[in-house]
Each structure stands twice: as structure tokens, then as C-alpha cells.
mmCIF file as gemmi writes it, N, C-alpha and C atoms, coordinates in Angstrom:
data_model
loop_
_atom_site.group_PDB
_atom_site.id
_atom_site.type_symbol
_atom_site.label_atom_id
_atom_site.label_alt_id
_atom_site.label_comp_id
_atom_site.label_asym_id
_atom_site.label_entity_id
_atom_site.label_seq_id
_atom_site.pdbx_PDB_ins_code
_atom_site.Cartn_x
_atom_site.Cartn_y
_atom_site.Cartn_z
_atom_site.occupancy
_atom_site.B_iso_or_equiv
_atom_site.pdbx_formal_charge
_atom_site.auth_seq_id
_atom_site.auth_asym_id
_atom_site.pdbx_PDB_model_num
ATOM 1 N N . MET Axp A 1 ? 5.003 -11.71 -1.11 1 0 ? 1 A 1
ATOM 2 C CA . MET Axp A 1 ? 5.183 -10.876 0.042 1 0 ? 1 A 1
ATOM 3 C C . MET Axp A 1 ? 6.216 -11.46 0.994 1 0 ? 1 A 1
ATOM 4 N N . HIS Axp A 2 ? 6.765 -12.6 0.668 1 0 ? 2 A 1
ATOM 5 C CA . HIS Axp A 2 ? 7.747 -13.214 1.565 1 0 ? 2 A 1
ATOM 6 C C . HIS Axp A 2 ? 9.048 -12.425 1.624 1 0 ? 2 A 1
ATOM 7 N N . TYR Axp A 3 ? 9.206 -11.407 0.798 1 0 ? 3 A 1
ATOM 8 C CA . TYR Axp A 3 ? 10.405 -10.579 0.832 1 0 ? 3 A 1
ATOM 9 C C . TYR Axp A 3 ? 10.373 -9.568 1.974 1 0 ? 3 A 1
ATOM 10 N N . ILE Axp A 4 ? 9.204 -9.299 2.503 1 0 ? 4 A 1
ATOM 11 C CA . ILE Axp A 4 ? 9.06 -8.322 3.569 1 0 ? 4 A 1
ATOM 12 C C . ILE Axp A 4 ? 9.091 -9.063 4.898 1 0 ? 4 A 1
ATOM 13 N N . ALA Axp A 5 ? 9.966 -8.624 5.801 1 0 ? 5 A 1
ATOM 14 C CA . ALA Axp A 5 ? 10.117 -9.288 7.1 1 0 ? 5 A 1
ATOM 15 C C . ALA Axp A 5 ? 8.788 -9.307 7.846 1 0 ? 5 A 1
ATOM 16 N N . ALA Axp A 6 ? 8.61 -10.33 8.683 1 0 ? 6 A 1
ATOM 17 C CA . ALA Axp A 6 ? 7.352 -10.492 9.415 1 0 ? 6 A 1
ATOM 18 C C . ALA Axp A 6 ? 7.056 -9.324 10.339 1 0 ? 6 A 1
ATOM 19 N N . THR Axp A 7 ? 8.076 -8.579 10.733 1 0 ? 7 A 1
ATOM 20 C CA . THR Axp A 7 ? 7.876 -7.458 11.651 1 0 ? 7 A 1
ATOM 21 C C . THR Axp A 7 ? 7.435 -6.189 10.935 1 0 ? 7 A 1
ATOM 22 N N . PHE Axp A 8 ? 7.305 -6.219 9.621 1 0 ? 8 A 1
ATOM 23 C CA . PHE Axp A 8 ? 6.914 -5.049 8.84 1 0 ? 8 A 1
ATOM 24 C C . PHE Axp A 8 ? 5.595 -5.304 8.135 1 0 ? 8 A 1
ATOM 25 N N . ASN Axp A 9 ? 4.86 -4.229 7.936 1 0 ? 9 A 1
ATOM 26 C CA . ASN Axp A 9 ? 3.596 -4.302 7.208 1 0 ? 9 A 1
ATOM 27 C C . ASN Axp A 9 ? 3.682 -3.403 5.988 1 0 ? 9 A 1
ATOM 28 N N . LEU Axp A 10 ? 3.111 -3.828 4.917 1 0 ? 10 A 1
ATOM 29 C CA . LEU Axp A 10 ? 3.029 -3.028 3.707 1 0 ? 10 A 1
ATOM 30 C C . LEU Axp A 10 ? 1.559 -2.728 3.458 1 0 ? 10 A 1
ATOM 31 N N . THR Axp A 11 ? 1.226 -1.457 3.45 1 0 ? 11 A 1
ATOM 32 C CA . THR Axp A 11 ? -0.142 -1.044 3.218 1 0 ? 11 A 1
ATOM 33 C C . THR Axp A 11 ? -0.217 -0.367 1.86 1 0 ? 11 A 1
ATOM 34 N N . VAL Axp A 12 ? -1.169 -0.756 1.078 1 0 ? 12 A 1
ATOM 35 C CA . VAL Axp A 12 ? -1.297 -0.233 -0.27 1 0 ? 12 A 1
ATOM 36 C C . VAL Axp A 12 ? -2.71 0.302 -0.46 1 0 ? 12 A 1
ATOM 37 N N . TYR Axp A 13 ? -2.825 1.49 -1.018 1 0 ? 13 A 1
ATOM 38 C CA . TYR Axp A 13 ? -4.128 2.015 -1.397 1 0 ? 13 A 1
ATOM 39 C C . TYR Axp A 13 ? -4.449 1.457 -2.771 1 0 ? 13 A 1
ATOM 40 N N . ASP Axp A 14 ? -5.599 0.861 -2.882 1 0 ? 14 A 1
ATOM 41 C CA . ASP Axp A 14 ? -6.009 0.268 -4.149 1 0 ? 14 A 1
ATOM 42 C C . ASP Axp A 14 ? -7.255 0.978 -4.653 1 0 ? 14 A 1
ATOM 43 N N . SER Axp A 15 ? -7.085 1.755 -5.696 1 0 ? 15 A 1
ATOM 44 C CA . SER Axp A 15 ? -8.221 2.467 -6.263 1 0 ? 15 A 1
ATOM 45 C C . SER Axp A 15 ? -9.086 1.551 -7.121 1 0 ? 15 A 1
ATOM 46 N N . GLY Axp A 16 ? -8.587 0.351 -7.393 1 0 ? 16 A 1
ATOM 47 C CA . GLY Axp A 16 ? -9.328 -0.575 -8.234 1 0 ? 16 A 1
ATOM 48 C C . GLY Axp A 16 ? -9.15 -0.294 -9.716 1 0 ? 16 A 1
ATOM 49 N N . GLN Axp A 17 ? -8.372 0.708 -10.053 1 0 ? 17 A 1
ATOM 50 C CA . GLN Axp A 17 ? -8.221 1.116 -11.448 1 0 ? 17 A 1
ATOM 51 C C . GLN Axp A 17 ? -7.086 0.38 -12.161 1 0 ? 17 A 1
ATOM 52 N N . ILE Axp A 18 ? -6.042 0.033 -11.415 1 0 ? 18 A 1
ATOM 53 C CA . ILE Axp A 18 ? -4.873 -0.572 -12.041 1 0 ? 18 A 1
ATOM 54 C C . ILE Axp A 18 ? -4.594 -1.913 -11.365 1 0 ? 18 A 1
ATOM 55 N N . ARG Axp A 19 ? -4.424 -2.931 -12.159 1 0 ? 19 A 1
ATOM 56 C CA . ARG Axp A 19 ? -4.105 -4.265 -11.642 1 0 ? 19 A 1
ATOM 57 C C . ARG Axp A 19 ? -2.815 -4.731 -12.309 1 0 ? 19 A 1
ATOM 58 N N . ILE Axp A 20 ? -1.93 -5.296 -11.498 1 0 ? 20 A 1
ATOM 59 C CA . ILE Axp A 20 ? -0.707 -5.866 -12.059 1 0 ? 20 A 1
ATOM 60 C C . ILE Axp A 20 ? -0.537 -7.283 -11.527 1 0 ? 20 A 1
ATOM 61 N N . GLU Axp A 21 ? 0.208 -8.069 -12.264 1 0 ? 21 A 1
ATOM 62 C CA . GLU Axp A 21 ? 0.491 -9.432 -11.828 1 0 ? 21 A 1
ATOM 63 C C . GLU Axp A 21 ? 1.485 -9.4 -10.674 1 0 ? 21 A 1
ATOM 64 N N . ALA Axp A 22 ? 1.38 -10.389 -9.794 1 0 ? 22 A 1
ATOM 65 C CA . ALA Axp A 22 ? 2.24 -10.468 -8.605 1 0 ? 22 A 1
ATOM 66 C C . ALA Axp A 22 ? 3.718 -10.463 -8.973 1 0 ? 22 A 1
ATOM 67 N N . LYS Axp A 23 ? 4.08 -11.095 -10.093 1 0 ? 23 A 1
ATOM 68 C CA . LYS Axp A 23 ? 5.5 -11.16 -10.452 1 0 ? 23 A 1
ATOM 69 C C . LYS Axp A 23 ? 6.085 -9.764 -10.697 1 0 ? 23 A 1
ATOM 70 N N . TYR Axp A 24 ? 5.268 -8.848 -11.22 1 0 ? 24 A 1
ATOM 71 C CA . TYR Axp A 24 ? 5.758 -7.49 -11.46 1 0 ? 24 A 1
ATOM 72 C C . TYR Axp A 24 ? 5.882 -6.709 -10.151 1 0 ? 24 A 1
ATOM 73 N N . PHE Axp A 25 ? 4.973 -6.969 -9.221 1 0 ? 25 A 1
ATOM 74 C CA . PHE Axp A 25 ? 5.076 -6.33 -7.913 1 0 ? 25 A 1
ATOM 75 C C . PHE Axp A 25 ? 6.309 -6.838 -7.171 1 0 ? 25 A 1
ATOM 76 N N . GLN Axp A 26 ? 6.587 -8.141 -7.248 1 0 ? 26 A 1
ATOM 77 C CA . GLN Axp A 26 ? 7.773 -8.702 -6.605 1 0 ? 26 A 1
ATOM 78 C C . GLN Axp A 26 ? 9.052 -8.111 -7.211 1 0 ? 26 A 1
ATOM 79 N N . LYS Axp A 27 ? 9.049 -7.895 -8.509 1 0 ? 27 A 1
ATOM 80 C CA . LYS Axp A 27 ? 10.196 -7.268 -9.169 1 0 ? 27 A 1
ATOM 81 C C . LYS Axp A 27 ? 10.387 -5.85 -8.641 1 0 ? 27 A 1
ATOM 82 N N . PHE Axp A 28 ? 9.287 -5.13 -8.446 1 0 ? 28 A 1
ATOM 83 C CA . PHE Axp A 28 ? 9.328 -3.789 -7.88 1 0 ? 28 A 1
ATOM 84 C C . PHE Axp A 28 ? 9.939 -3.81 -6.474 1 0 ? 28 A 1
ATOM 85 N N . VAL Axp A 29 ? 9.513 -4.766 -5.641 1 0 ? 29 A 1
ATOM 86 C CA . VAL Axp A 29 ? 10.051 -4.896 -4.277 1 0 ? 29 A 1
ATOM 87 C C . VAL Axp A 29 ? 11.555 -5.173 -4.324 1 0 ? 29 A 1
ATOM 88 N N . LYS Axp A 30 ? 11.986 -6.039 -5.231 1 0 ? 30 A 1
ATOM 89 C CA . LYS Axp A 30 ? 13.418 -6.341 -5.368 1 0 ? 30 A 1
ATOM 90 C C . LYS Axp A 30 ? 14.207 -5.093 -5.756 1 0 ? 30 A 1
ATOM 91 N N . TYR Axp A 31 ? 13.649 -4.286 -6.64 1 0 ? 31 A 1
ATOM 92 C CA . TYR Axp A 31 ? 14.33 -3.049 -7.05 1 0 ? 31 A 1
ATOM 93 C C . TYR Axp A 31 ? 14.486 -2.099 -5.871 1 0 ? 31 A 1
ATOM 94 N N . ILE Axp A 32 ? 13.491 -2.038 -5.02 1 0 ? 32 A 1
ATOM 95 C CA . ILE Axp A 32 ? 13.608 -1.193 -3.827 1 0 ? 32 A 1
ATOM 96 C C . ILE Axp A 32 ? 14.684 -1.749 -2.901 1 0 ? 32 A 1
ATOM 97 N N . GLU Axp A 33 ? 14.684 -3.065 -2.684 1 0 ? 33 A 1
ATOM 98 C CA . GLU Axp A 33 ? 15.687 -3.693 -1.821 1 0 ? 33 A 1
ATOM 99 C C . GLU Axp A 33 ? 17.105 -3.442 -2.331 1 0 ? 33 A 1
ATOM 100 N N . LYS Axp A 34 ? 17.288 -3.485 -3.64 1 0 ? 34 A 1
ATOM 101 C CA . LYS Axp A 34 ? 18.614 -3.277 -4.229 1 0 ? 34 A 1
ATOM 102 C C . LYS Axp A 34 ? 18.932 -1.798 -4.437 1 0 ? 34 A 1
ATOM 103 N N . GLU Axp A 35 ? 17.995 -0.932 -4.024 1 0 ? 35 A 1
ATOM 104 C CA . GLU Axp A 35 ? 18.136 0.52 -4.123 1 0 ? 35 A 1
ATOM 105 C C . GLU Axp A 35 ? 18.222 1.029 -5.561 1 0 ? 35 A 1
ATOM 106 N N . PHE Axp A 36 ? 17.61 0.269 -6.488 1 0 ? 36 A 1
ATOM 107 C CA . PHE Axp A 36 ? 17.484 0.745 -7.864 1 0 ? 36 A 1
ATOM 108 C C . PHE Axp A 36 ? 16.362 1.782 -7.941 1 0 ? 36 A 1
ATOM 109 N N . ILE Axp A 37 ? 15.398 1.63 -7.024 1 0 ? 37 A 1
ATOM 110 C CA . ILE Axp A 37 ? 14.277 2.564 -6.91 1 0 ? 37 A 1
ATOM 111 C C . ILE Axp A 37 ? 14.278 3.077 -5.48 1 0 ? 37 A 1
ATOM 112 N N . GLU Axp A 38 ? 14.118 4.374 -5.325 1 0 ? 38 A 1
ATOM 113 C CA . GLU Axp A 38 ? 14.049 4.96 -3.987 1 0 ? 38 A 1
ATOM 114 C C . GLU Axp A 38 ? 12.66 5.572 -3.803 1 0 ? 38 A 1
ATOM 115 N N . PRO Axp A 39 ? 11.86 4.98 -2.906 1 0 ? 39 A 1
ATOM 116 C CA . PRO Axp A 39 ? 10.507 5.504 -2.712 1 0 ? 39 A 1
ATOM 117 C C . PRO Axp A 39 ? 10.529 6.935 -2.177 1 0 ? 39 A 1
ATOM 118 N N . ALA Axp A 40 ? 9.533 7.699 -2.541 1 0 ? 40 A 1
ATOM 119 C CA . ALA Axp A 40 ? 9.425 9.083 -2.073 1 0 ? 40 A 1
ATOM 120 C C . ALA Axp A 40 ? 8.829 9.078 -0.669 1 0 ? 40 A 1
ATOM 121 N N . ILE Axp A 41 ? 9.696 9.085 0.323 1 0 ? 41 A 1
ATOM 122 C CA . ILE Axp A 41 ? 9.251 9.1 1.711 1 0 ? 41 A 1
ATOM 123 C C . ILE Axp A 41 ? 9.292 10.543 2.19 1 0 ? 41 A 1
ATOM 124 N N . LYS Axp A 42 ? 8.144 11.03 2.61 1 0 ? 42 A 1
ATOM 125 C CA . LYS Axp A 42 ? 8.037 12.415 3.057 1 0 ? 42 A 1
ATOM 126 C C . LYS Axp A 42 ? 8.484 12.572 4.506 1 0 ? 42 A 1
ATOM 127 N N . ARG Axp A 43 ? 8.063 11.623 5.353 1 0 ? 43 A 1
ATOM 128 C CA . ARG Axp A 43 ? 8.431 11.711 6.762 1 0 ? 43 A 1
ATOM 129 C C . ARG Axp A 43 ? 8.274 10.351 7.416 1 0 ? 43 A 1
ATOM 130 N N . ILE Axp A 44 ? 9.112 10.087 8.432 1 0 ? 44 A 1
ATOM 131 C CA . ILE Axp A 44 ? 9.078 8.827 9.171 1 0 ? 44 A 1
ATOM 132 C C . ILE Axp A 44 ? 8.721 9.123 10.626 1 0 ? 44 A 1
ATOM 133 N N . PHE Axp A 45 ? 7.78 8.352 11.155 1 0 ? 45 A 1
ATOM 134 C CA . PHE Axp A 45 ? 7.356 8.477 12.547 1 0 ? 45 A 1
ATOM 135 C C . PHE Axp A 45 ? 7.531 7.14 13.246 1 0 ? 45 A 1
ATOM 136 N N . ASN Axp A 46 ? 7.741 7.188 14.558 1 0 ? 46 A 1
ATOM 137 C CA . ASN Axp A 46 ? 7.687 5.982 15.375 1 0 ? 46 A 1
ATOM 138 C C . ASN Axp A 46 ? 6.229 5.731 15.736 1 0 ? 46 A 1
ATOM 139 N N . LEU Axp A 47 ? 5.901 4.488 16.023 1 0 ? 47 A 1
ATOM 140 C CA . LEU Axp A 47 ? 4.532 4.125 16.358 1 0 ? 47 A 1
ATOM 141 C C . LEU Axp A 47 ? 4.035 4.929 17.555 1 0 ? 47 A 1
ATOM 142 N N . ASN Axp A 48 ? 4.913 5.254 18.49 1 0 ? 48 A 1
ATOM 143 C CA . ASN Axp A 48 ? 4.529 6.052 19.662 1 0 ? 48 A 1
ATOM 144 C C . ASN Axp A 48 ? 4.019 7.432 19.259 1 0 ? 48 A 1
ATOM 145 N N . ASP Axp A 49 ? 4.374 7.896 18.087 1 0 ? 49 A 1
ATOM 146 C CA . ASP Axp A 49 ? 3.981 9.22 17.603 1 0 ? 49 A 1
ATOM 147 C C . ASP Axp A 49 ? 2.868 9.144 16.563 1 0 ? 49 A 1
ATOM 148 N N . ILE Axp A 50 ? 2.026 8.123 16.674 1 0 ? 50 A 1
ATOM 149 C CA . ILE Axp A 50 ? 1.001 7.891 15.657 1 0 ? 50 A 1
ATOM 150 C C . ILE Axp A 50 ? 0.011 9.052 15.565 1 0 ? 50 A 1
ATOM 151 N N . VAL Axp A 51 ? -0.283 9.699 16.696 1 0 ? 51 A 1
ATOM 152 C CA . VAL Axp A 51 ? -1.215 10.829 16.661 1 0 ? 51 A 1
ATOM 153 C C . VAL Axp A 51 ? -0.612 11.974 15.851 1 0 ? 51 A 1
ATOM 154 N N . ALA Axp A 52 ? 0.663 12.272 16.103 1 0 ? 52 A 1
ATOM 155 C CA . ALA Axp A 52 ? 1.346 13.325 15.34 1 0 ? 52 A 1
ATOM 156 C C . ALA Axp A 52 ? 1.41 12.959 13.86 1 0 ? 52 A 1
ATOM 157 N N . ALA Axp A 53 ? 1.629 11.683 13.569 1 0 ? 53 A 1
ATOM 158 C CA . ALA Axp A 53 ? 1.682 11.234 12.174 1 0 ? 53 A 1
ATOM 159 C C . ALA Axp A 53 ? 0.337 11.449 11.492 1 0 ? 53 A 1
ATOM 160 N N . HIS Axp A 54 ? -0.731 11.16 12.207 1 0 ? 54 A 1
ATOM 161 C CA . HIS Axp A 54 ? -2.065 11.339 11.631 1 0 ? 54 A 1
ATOM 162 C C . HIS Axp A 54 ? -2.347 12.823 11.371 1 0 ? 54 A 1
ATOM 163 N N . HIS Axp A 55 ? -1.974 13.667 12.319 1 0 ? 55 A 1
ATOM 164 C CA . HIS Axp A 55 ? -2.155 15.114 12.123 1 0 ? 55 A 1
ATOM 165 C C . HIS Axp A 55 ? -1.322 15.601 10.933 1 0 ? 55 A 1
ATOM 166 N N . PHE Axp A 56 ? -0.1 15.095 10.821 1 0 ? 56 A 1
ATOM 167 C CA . PHE Axp A 56 ? 0.765 15.455 9.696 1 0 ? 56 A 1
ATOM 168 C C . PHE Axp A 56 ? 0.122 15.046 8.381 1 0 ? 56 A 1
ATOM 169 N N . MET Axp A 57 ? -0.425 13.838 8.355 1 0 ? 57 A 1
ATOM 170 C CA . MET Axp A 57 ? -1.068 13.334 7.141 1 0 ? 57 A 1
ATOM 171 C C . MET Axp A 57 ? -2.254 14.207 6.753 1 0 ? 57 A 1
ATOM 172 N N . GLU Axp A 58 ? -3.064 14.574 7.727 1 0 ? 58 A 1
ATOM 173 C CA . GLU Axp A 58 ? -4.253 15.379 7.43 1 0 ? 58 A 1
ATOM 174 C C . GLU Axp A 58 ? -3.898 16.783 6.959 1 0 ? 58 A 1
ATOM 175 N N . GLY Axp A 59 ? -2.803 17.35 7.455 1 0 ? 59 A 1
ATOM 176 C CA . GLY Axp A 59 ? -2.461 18.724 7.118 1 0 ? 59 A 1
ATOM 177 C C . GLY Axp A 59 ? -1.432 18.876 6.032 1 0 ? 59 A 1
ATOM 178 N N . SER Axp A 60 ? -0.892 17.779 5.567 1 0 ? 60 A 1
ATOM 179 C CA . SER Axp A 60 ? 0.198 17.828 4.605 1 0 ? 60 A 1
ATOM 180 C C . SER Axp A 60 ? -0.323 17.815 3.175 1 0 ? 60 A 1
ATOM 181 N N . SER Axp A 61 ? 0.45 18.418 2.293 1 0 ? 61 A 1
ATOM 182 C CA . SER Axp A 61 ? 0.118 18.358 0.872 1 0 ? 61 A 1
ATOM 183 C C . SER Axp A 61 ? 1.379 17.993 0.099 1 0 ? 61 A 1
ATOM 184 N N . GLY Axp A 62 ? 1.193 17.545 -1.112 1 0 ? 62 A 1
ATOM 185 C CA . GLY Axp A 62 ? 2.342 17.199 -1.932 1 0 ? 62 A 1
ATOM 186 C C . GLY Axp A 62 ? 2.616 15.721 -1.954 1 0 ? 62 A 1
ATOM 187 N N . GLU Axp A 63 ? 3.744 15.375 -2.579 1 0 ? 63 A 1
ATOM 188 C CA . GLU Axp A 63 ? 4.083 13.976 -2.788 1 0 ? 63 A 1
ATOM 189 C C . GLU Axp A 63 ? 4.848 13.394 -1.598 1 0 ? 63 A 1
ATOM 190 N N . GLY Axp A 64 ? 4.895 12.092 -1.557 1 0 ? 64 A 1
ATOM 191 C CA . GLY Axp A 64 ? 5.674 11.383 -0.571 1 0 ? 64 A 1
ATOM 192 C C . GLY Axp A 64 ? 4.796 10.581 0.365 1 0 ? 64 A 1
ATOM 193 N N . LYS Axp A 65 ? 5.375 9.522 0.862 1 0 ? 65 A 1
ATOM 194 C CA . LYS Axp A 65 ? 4.663 8.625 1.772 1 0 ? 65 A 1
ATOM 195 C C . LYS Axp A 65 ? 5.074 8.926 3.204 1 0 ? 65 A 1
ATOM 196 N N . ILE Axp A 66 ? 4.171 8.617 4.107 1 0 ? 66 A 1
ATOM 197 C CA . ILE Axp A 66 ? 4.444 8.707 5.541 1 0 ? 66 A 1
ATOM 198 C C . ILE Axp A 66 ? 4.656 7.286 6.021 1 0 ? 66 A 1
ATOM 199 N N . VAL Axp A 67 ? 5.782 7.045 6.694 1 0 ? 67 A 1
ATOM 200 C CA . VAL Axp A 67 ? 6.153 5.704 7.154 1 0 ? 67 A 1
ATOM 201 C C . VAL Axp A 67 ? 6.043 5.664 8.672 1 0 ? 67 A 1
ATOM 202 N N . ILE Axp A 68 ? 5.429 4.603 9.184 1 0 ? 68 A 1
ATOM 203 C CA . ILE Axp A 68 ? 5.314 4.394 10.624 1 0 ? 68 A 1
ATOM 204 C C . ILE Axp A 68 ? 6.169 3.174 10.975 1 0 ? 68 A 1
ATOM 205 N N . LEU Axp A 69 ? 7.132 3.37 11.877 1 0 ? 69 A 1
ATOM 206 C CA . LEU Axp A 69 ? 7.995 2.285 12.297 1 0 ? 69 A 1
ATOM 207 C C . LEU Axp A 69 ? 7.536 1.745 13.649 1 0 ? 69 A 1
ATOM 208 N N . PRO Axp A 70 ? 7.655 0.431 13.84 1 0 ? 70 A 1
ATOM 209 C CA . PRO Axp A 70 ? 7.224 -0.152 15.128 1 0 ? 70 A 1
ATOM 210 C C . PRO Axp A 70 ? 8.085 0.321 16.287 1 0 ? 70 A 1
């Protein structure tokens, strides 16, 4: 996790169904950093808009992640 700056948090939902070794997760993070993989981001909110982000999450359907920036 040392690849992610201290000012950022990475939250992961873990269903407990799939486990991977840390080295493969780090490789995944590197691919995102190098833009080999582009995550499906549905919408970005500022932390000040956390209530709107929560409402969006509850009412939204489909793919993509919701990102909250500090």
C-alpha cells in the first residue's frame, strides 16, 4: 500500500469469496498508475458534498465507482 499517497484512502469491499496475494494487488495498482488500466469511475465528489454522494450511491444503478476527494 506504500504506492498510495498518505493523503488518500483506498476502500475495498471484501465479499470474502476471492483472495489474491499482495504482489498481484500491487501489480494492479502499478497498472492503474501507468494508465494501463482505467478504473470505471461513475462520479467524483468533494468531501464537502458527502451527503449528495451518499444519496447518489443509494439511488444509482449500474457499473462504476463513486470517488470522494478530500
